[in-house]
C-alpha positions as a Markdown table, in Angstrom:
| # | Residue | x | y | z |
|---|---|---|---|---|
| 1 | Unk | -0.1 | 0.2 | -0.2 |
| 2 | Unk | 1.5 | 3.3 | -0.8 |
| 3 | Unk | 2.1 | 6.0 | 1.9 |
| 4 | Unk | -0.7 | 8.3 | 0.0 |
| 5 | Unk | -3.3 | 5.5 | 0.2 |
| 6 | Unk | -2.5 | 4.7 | 4.2 |
| 7 | Unk | -2.7 | 8.6 | 4.6 |
| 8 | Unk | -6.2 | 8.9 | 2.7 |
| 9 | Unk | -7.9 | 5.8 | 4.5 |
| 10 | Unk | -6.8 | 6.9 | 8.0 |
| 11 | Unk | -7.9 | 10.3 | 7.3 |
| 12 | Unk | -11.3 | 9.0 | 5.8 |
| 13 | Unk | -11.7 | 6.3 | 8.9 |
| 14 | Unk | -11.3 | 9.2 | 11.0 |
| 15 | Unk | -13.7 | 11.7 | 9.3 |
| 16 | Unk | -16.2 | 8.8 | 9.5 |
| 17 | Unk | -15.7 | 7.6 | 13.0 |
| 18 | Unk | -15.8 | 11.1 | 14.3 |
| 19 | Unk | -18.8 | 12.1 | 12.3 |
| 20 | Unk | -20.6 | 9.0 | 14.1 |
| 21 | Unk | -19.4 | 9.8 | 17.4 |
| 22 | Unk | -20.4 | 13.3 | 17.3 |
| 23 | Unk | -23.9 | 12.4 | 15.8 |
| 24 | Unk | -24.7 | 9.9 | 18.6 |
| 25 | Unk | -23.3 | 12.3 | 21.3 |
| 26 | Unk | -25.4 | 15.2 | 20.0 |
| 27 | Unk | -28.7 | 13.8 | 19.7 |
| 28 | Unk | -28.9 | 12.9 | 23.0 |
| 29 | Unk | -27.9 | 15.8 | 24.9 |
| 30 | Unk | -30.4 | 19.1 | 25.6 |
| 31 | Unk | -28.9 | 21.9 | 23.6 |
| 32 | Unk | -30.8 | 24.2 | 26.2 |
| 33 | Unk | -28.6 | 23.3 | 29.0 |
| 34 | Unk | -25.6 | 24.5 | 26.9 |
| 35 | Unk | -23.8 | 27.4 | 26.1 |
| 36 | Unk | -25.0 | 29.0 | 23.1 |
| 37 | Unk | -21.4 | 29.0 | 21.8 |
| 38 | Unk | -20.8 | 25.5 | 22.5 |
| 39 | Unk | -24.1 | 24.7 | 20.3 |
| 40 | Unk | -22.8 | 26.9 | 17.5 |
| 41 | Unk | -19.1 | 25.3 | 18.0 |
| 42 | Unk | -21.0 | 21.7 | 17.8 |
| 43 | Unk | -23.0 | 22.6 | 14.6 |
| 44 | Unk | -19.9 | 24.4 | 12.9 |
| 45 | Unk | -17.8 | 20.9 | 13.8 |
| 46 | Unk | -20.7 | 18.8 | 12.7 |
| 47 | Unk | -20.7 | 20.9 | 9.2 |
| 48 | Unk | -17.1 | 20.6 | 8.5 |
| 49 | Unk | -17.6 | 16.8 | 9.2 |
| 50 | Unk | -20.4 | 16.7 | 7.0 |
| 51 | Unk | -18.5 | 18.0 | 4.2 |
| 52 | Unk | -15.8 | 15.6 | 4.9 |
| 53 | Unk | -18.0 | 13.1 | 4.2 |
| 54 | Unk | -18.5 | 14.3 | 0.5 |
| 55 | Unk | -14.7 | 14.8 | 0.2 |
| 56 | Unk | -14.4 | 10.8 | 1.2 |
| 57 | Unk | -17.0 | 10.3 | -1.3 |
| 58 | Unk | -15.3 | 12.4 | -3.9 |
| 59 | Unk | -12.0 | 11.2 | -3.7 |
| 60 | Unk | -13.8 | 7.6 | -4.1 |
| 61 | Unk | -15.3 | 8.9 | -7.3 |
| 62 | Unk | -12.0 | 9.6 | -8.8 |
| 63 | Unk | -10.4 | 6.3 | -7.7 |
| 64 | Unk | -8.0 | 7.6 | -5.3 |
| 65 | Unk | -9.0 | 6.7 | -2.0 |
| 66 | Unk | -7.9 | 3.1 | -2.1 |
| 67 | Unk | -6.5 | 2.7 | -5.6 |
| 68 | Unk | -5.0 | -0.7 | -5.4 |
| 69 | Unk | -8.6 | -2.4 | -4.2 |
| 70 | Unk | -11.1 | -1.0 | -6.4 |
| 71 | Unk | -14.2 | -2.4 | -5.0 |
| 72 | Unk | -13.5 | -1.3 | -1.4 |
| 73 | Unk | -12.6 | 2.3 | -2.7 |
| 74 | Unk | -16.3 | 2.3 | -4.2 |
| 75 | Unk | -17.5 | 0.8 | -1.3 |
| 76 | Unk | -16.0 | 3.0 | 1.2 |
| 77 | Unk | -17.3 | 6.2 | -1.0 |
| 78 | Unk | -20.7 | 5.0 | -1.3 |
| 79 | Unk | -20.8 | 4.7 | 2.3 |
| 80 | Unk | -19.7 | 8.1 | 3.0 |
| 81 | Unk | -22.4 | 9.5 | 0.3 |
| 82 | Unk | -25.0 | 7.5 | 2.2 |
| 83 | Unk | -24.5 | 9.1 | 5.5 |
| 84 | Unk | -23.8 | 12.4 | 3.9 |
| 85 | Unk | -27.4 | 12.7 | 2.2 |
| 86 | Unk | -28.6 | 9.1 | 0.9 |
| 87 | Unk | -26.8 | 10.1 | -2.4 |
| 88 | Unk | -26.5 | 7.4 | -4.8 |
| 89 | Unk | -22.7 | 6.8 | -5.7 |
| 90 | Unk | -23.0 | 5.8 | -9.2 |
| 91 | Unk | -25.0 | 8.7 | -10.2 |
| 92 | Unk | -23.0 | 10.9 | -8.4 |
| 93 | Unk | -19.7 | 9.5 | -9.6 |
| 94 | Unk | -21.2 | 10.1 | -13.5 |
| 95 | Unk | -22.5 | 13.5 | -13.0 |
| 96 | Unk | -18.9 | 14.4 | -11.7 |
| 97 | Unk | -17.1 | 13.0 | -14.4 |
| 98 | Unk | -19.3 | 14.7 | -16.4 |
| 99 | Unk | -18.2 | 18.0 | -14.8 |
| 100 | Unk | -14.6 | 17.2 | -15.3 |
| 101 | Unk | -14.8 | 16.8 | -18.9 |
| 102 | Unk | -17.0 | 19.9 | -19.8 |
| 103 | Unk | -17.0 | 22.2 | -16.5 |
| 104 | Unk | -19.7 | 24.9 | -16.7 |
| 105 | Unk | -21.1 | 23.7 | -19.9 |
| 106 | Unk | -24.5 | 22.8 | -21.1 |
| 107 | Unk | -23.3 | 19.0 | -20.5 |
| 108 | Unk | -22.2 | 20.0 | -16.7 |
| 109 | Unk | -24.6 | 19.1 | -14.3 |
| 110 | Unk | -23.2 | 21.3 | -11.5 |
| 111 | Unk | -23.0 | 24.3 | -14.0 |
| 112 | Unk | -25.2 | 27.4 | -14.1 |
| 113 | Unk | -28.7 | 27.1 | -16.2 |
| 114 | Unk | -27.4 | 29.7 | -18.5 |
| 115 | Unk | -24.2 | 32.0 | -18.9 |
| 116 | Unk | -26.1 | 35.3 | -17.0 |
| 117 | Unk | -27.4 | 33.1 | -14.1 |
| 118 | Unk | -26.9 | 34.5 | -10.9 |
| 119 | Unk | -25.7 | 32.8 | -7.9 |
| 120 | Unk | -29.1 | 31.8 | -6.4 |
| 121 | Unk | -30.0 | 30.0 | -9.5 |
| 122 | Unk | -27.0 | 28.4 | -10.0 |
| 123 | Unk | -26.9 | 27.2 | -6.4 |
| 124 | Unk | -30.6 | 25.8 | -7.0 |
| 125 | Unk | -29.8 | 23.8 | -10.4 |
| 126 | Unk | -26.6 | 22.5 | -8.2 |
| 127 | Unk | -28.5 | 21.2 | -5.7 |
| 128 | Unk | -31.0 | 19.7 | -8.0 |
| 129 | Unk | -28.6 | 17.8 | -9.5 |
| 130 | Unk | -28.0 | 15.7 | -6.4 |
| 131 | Unk | -31.7 | 15.5 | -5.2 |
| 132 | Unk | -34.3 | 13.4 | -6.3 |
| 133 | Unk | -37.5 | 12.3 | -4.7 |
| 134 | Unk | -36.1 | 9.0 | -3.7 |
| 135 | Unk | -33.1 | 10.0 | -2.4 |
| 136 | Unk | -35.1 | 12.8 | -0.3 |
| 137 | Unk | -37.5 | 9.9 | 0.8 |
| 138 | Unk | -34.3 | 7.8 | 2.0 |
| 139 | Unk | -32.9 | 11.0 | 3.7 |
| 140 | Unk | -35.9 | 11.9 | 5.6 |
| 141 | Unk | -36.7 | 8.4 | 6.5 |
| 142 | Unk | -33.0 | 8.1 | 7.9 |
| 143 | Unk | -33.8 | 11.2 | 9.9 |
| 144 | Unk | -37.3 | 10.0 | 11.4 |
| 145 | Unk | -35.4 | 6.8 | 12.4 |
| 146 | Unk | -32.7 | 8.5 | 13.9 |
| 147 | Unk | -35.0 | 10.6 | 15.8 |
| 148 | Unk | -37.3 | 7.7 | 17.4 |
| 149 | Unk | -33.7 | 5.6 | 18.2 |
| 150 | Unk | -32.6 | 8.7 | 20.1 |
| 151 | Unk | -35.6 | 9.5 | 21.7 |
| 152 | Unk | -36.6 | 6.0 | 22.9 |
| 153 | Unk | -33.2 | 5.7 | 24.5 |
| 154 | Unk | -33.5 | 8.9 | 26.2 |
| 155 | Unk | -36.9 | 8.3 | 27.8 |
| 156 | Unk | -34.7 | 4.8 | 29.1 |
| 157 | Unk | -32.3 | 6.7 | 30.3 |
| 158 | Unk | -34.3 | 8.8 | 32.2 |
| 159 | Unk | -36.4 | 5.9 | 33.6 |
| 160 | Unk | -33.5 | 4.0 | 34.8 |
| 161 | Unk | -32.5 | 7.1 | 36.4 |
| 162 | Unk | -29.2 | 7.8 | 33.9 |
| 163 | Unk | -30.6 | 10.5 | 32.7 |
| 164 | Unk | -32.1 | 13.8 | 34.2 |
| 165 | Unk | -34.5 | 14.9 | 31.4 |
| 166 | Unk | -35.8 | 13.6 | 28.1 |
| 167 | Unk | -34.4 | 15.2 | 24.9 |
| 168 | Unk | -36.1 | 16.3 | 22.1 |
| 169 | Unk | -34.6 | 14.0 | 19.5 |
| 170 | Unk | -36.6 | 15.4 | 16.6 |
| 171 | Unk | -35.2 | 19.1 | 17.2 |
| 172 | Unk | -31.6 | 17.4 | 18.0 |
| 173 | Unk | -31.7 | 15.8 | 14.3 |
| 174 | Unk | -32.7 | 18.8 | 12.5 |
| 175 | Unk | -29.8 | 20.8 | 14.5 |
| 176 | Unk | -27.1 | 18.7 | 14.5 |
| 177 | Unk | -27.7 | 16.9 | 11.1 |
| 178 | Unk | -30.2 | 18.7 | 9.0 |
| 179 | Unk | -28.6 | 22.1 | 9.4 |
| 180 | Unk | -25.2 | 21.0 | 9.1 |
| 181 | Unk | -26.0 | 19.5 | 5.8 |
| 182 | Unk | -27.5 | 22.4 | 4.6 |
| 183 | Unk | -24.7 | 24.5 | 5.5 |
| 184 | Unk | -22.6 | 21.8 | 3.9 |
| 185 | Unk | -23.8 | 22.4 | 0.7 |
| 186 | Unk | -23.6 | 25.8 | 0.9 |
| 187 | Unk | -20.0 | 25.5 | 1.7 |
| 188 | Unk | -19.1 | 23.2 | -1.1 |
| 189 | Unk | -21.2 | 25.2 | -3.8 |
| 190 | Unk | -19.1 | 28.5 | -2.9 |
| 191 | Unk | -15.9 | 27.1 | -2.6 |
| 192 | Unk | -16.0 | 24.3 | -4.8 |
| 193 | Unk | -17.8 | 25.5 | -7.9 |
| 194 | Unk | -19.3 | 28.8 | -7.8 |
| 195 | Unk | -16.0 | 30.8 | -6.9 |
| 196 | Unk | -13.6 | 28.6 | -8.9 |
| 197 | Unk | -15.9 | 28.4 | -12.0 |
| 198 | Unk | -17.9 | 31.6 | -12.1 |
| 199 | Unk | -15.2 | 32.9 | -15.0 |
| 200 | Unk | -16.2 | 30.1 | -17.2 |
| 201 | Unk | -19.3 | 31.6 | -17.6 |
| 202 | Unk | -17.7 | 34.0 | -20.1 |
| 203 | Unk | -14.4 | 32.0 | -20.8 |
| 204 | Unk | -14.4 | 28.4 | -21.3 |
| 205 | Unk | -11.1 | 26.0 | -21.0 |
| 206 | Unk | -9.0 | 24.9 | -18.1 |
| 207 | Unk | -7.0 | 28.3 | -18.0 |
| 208 | Unk | -10.8 | 29.7 | -16.7 |
| 209 | Unk | -10.8 | 27.7 | -13.9 |
| 210 | Unk | -9.5 | 29.4 | -10.4 |
| 211 | Unk | -8.1 | 28.8 | -7.2 |
| 212 | Unk | -8.8 | 30.3 | -4.1 |
| 213 | Unk | -5.7 | 32.1 | -3.0 |
| 214 | Unk | -5.9 | 30.8 | 0.9 |
| 215 | Unk | -3.3 | 29.4 | 3.3 |
| 216 | Unk | -3.3 | 25.7 | 3.5 |
| 217 | Unk | -5.1 | 25.6 | 7.2 |
| 218 | Unk | -7.6 | 28.4 | 5.9 |
| 219 | Unk | -8.2 | 26.4 | 2.9 |
| 220 | Unk | -8.7 | 22.9 | 4.9 |
| 221 | Unk | -10.9 | 25.0 | 7.1 |
| 222 | Unk | -12.6 | 26.2 | 4.0 |
| 223 | Unk | -13.5 | 23.4 | 2.1 |
| 224 | Unk | -10.9 | 20.5 | 2.6 |
| 225 | Unk | -9.0 | 22.3 | 0.0 |
| 226 | Unk | -11.5 | 22.1 | -2.7 |
| 227 | Unk | -10.5 | 25.8 | -3.1 |
| 228 | Unk | -7.7 | 24.7 | -5.3 |
| 229 | Unk | -9.5 | 23.9 | -7.8 |
| 230 | Unk | -7.3 | 24.6 | -10.8 |
| 231 | Unk | -5.0 | 22.1 | -9.4 |
| 232 | Unk | -7.6 | 19.5 | -8.8 |
| 233 | Unk | -8.9 | 19.7 | -12.1 |
| 234 | Unk | -5.3 | 19.6 | -13.9 |
| 235 | Unk | -4.5 | 16.5 | -11.2 |
| 236 | Unk | -7.8 | 14.9 | -10.5 |
| 237 | Unk | -5.7 | 12.0 | -9.3 |
| 238 | Unk | -4.4 | 13.6 | -6.4 |
| 239 | Unk | -6.0 | 13.2 | -3.2 |
| 240 | Unk | -7.4 | 16.0 | -1.4 |
| 241 | Unk | -4.5 | 16.6 | 1.3 |
| 242 | Unk | -2.1 | 16.7 | -1.7 |
| 243 | Unk | -3.5 | 19.6 | -3.3 |
| 244 | Unk | -1.7 | 22.3 | -0.8 |
| 245 | Unk | 1.8 | 20.6 | -2.2 |
| 246 | Unk | 0.9 | 21.2 | -5.8 |
| 247 | Unk | -0.7 | 24.2 | -5.3 |
| 248 | Unk | 2.6 | 25.6 | -3.8 |
| 249 | Unk | 4.5 | 24.9 | -7.1 |
| 250 | Unk | 1.9 | 26.9 | -9.1 |
| 251 | Unk | 2.2 | 30.1 | -6.6 |
| 252 | Unk | 4.6 | 31.9 | -8.4 |
| 253 | Unk | 2.6 | 32.3 | -11.4 |
| 254 | Unk | -0.2 | 33.3 | -9.4 |
| 255 | Unk | -2.4 | 36.6 | -10.6 |
| 256 | Unk | -4.3 | 37.7 | -7.4 |
| 257 | Unk | -7.4 | 39.5 | -8.0 |
| 258 | Unk | -7.9 | 42.8 | -6.4 |
| 259 | Unk | -11.7 | 43.0 | -5.8 |
| 260 | Unk | -11.7 | 40.2 | -3.0 |
| 261 | Unk | -10.6 | 40.7 | 0.6 |
| 262 | Unk | -6.5 | 39.4 | 0.7 |
| 263 | Unk | -7.8 | 35.8 | 2.3 |
| 264 | Unk | -10.1 | 34.9 | -0.5 |
| 265 | Unk | -8.6 | 36.2 | -3.5 |
| 266 | Unk | -8.7 | 34.5 | -6.5 |
| 267 | Unk | -5.5 | 33.4 | -8.5 |
| 268 | Unk | -5.5 | 32.7 | -12.3 |
| 269 | Unk | -2.1 | 31.2 | -13.2 |
| 270 | Unk | -0.6 | 32.5 | -16.7 |
| 271 | Unk | -1.4 | 30.4 | -19.6 |
| 272 | Unk | 1.4 | 27.8 | -20.7 |
| 273 | Unk | 2.5 | 27.6 | -24.4 |
| 274 | Unk | 0.7 | 24.4 | -24.5 |
| 275 | Unk | -2.5 | 26.1 | -23.3 |
| 276 | Unk | -2.1 | 28.8 | -26.0 |
| 277 | Unk | -2.2 | 26.4 | -28.7 |
């Protein structure tokens, strides 16, 4: 097993376990008894882990999660997307490869409805590409089942004297699962689709894909280095944690745009001779 594969699997397992443990813990607490700052931190932490699930599935779509074991690569990716939002792995993989073949074109399921689309209409189309009635029914069914289990366990703990009061499991599921999922979708759309690809509405080609000029720690927090998007499209076989190193080699040719705050400036590397031809 290659070192990069070992690192990727270790990070994937960490994300999956942290997501499961945090969810199981938080649906059993009473948020009204906690400081609001702690509740906010828990929601943000859950959002970060929620996005991490999709990143695990995304690397599996590219075959980089476990390239030596293709079947297990896709199994882990499918599990991550099911936990994320009951997303069908094969359909997501097919659509994502269509995005890489023709980003922000009529063939791109992640692209805007038309070149003049605003951010809201683009986000709606972006979400519509991942949602279906069957997927939504599975997701809602999972939320209801989780809430029922948490409610039963909460009442059982109170009856045995191990708990002080029963929690509102449905409210907890909405707060610590549904809300982080919504925030995660906004996070991935902003940092992984809209900002990197918005110039391609007017200029096609790899050179029009932009990368966020963020430091590696900020890039990680923003969206697991999805903001290094031009590098991802150039080297899609690299795992998400390998993008900062690749990005650092392109920094000397970066051209930051002055219209954004310094921490979020976009950089557009100068076209090479091969891209001009």
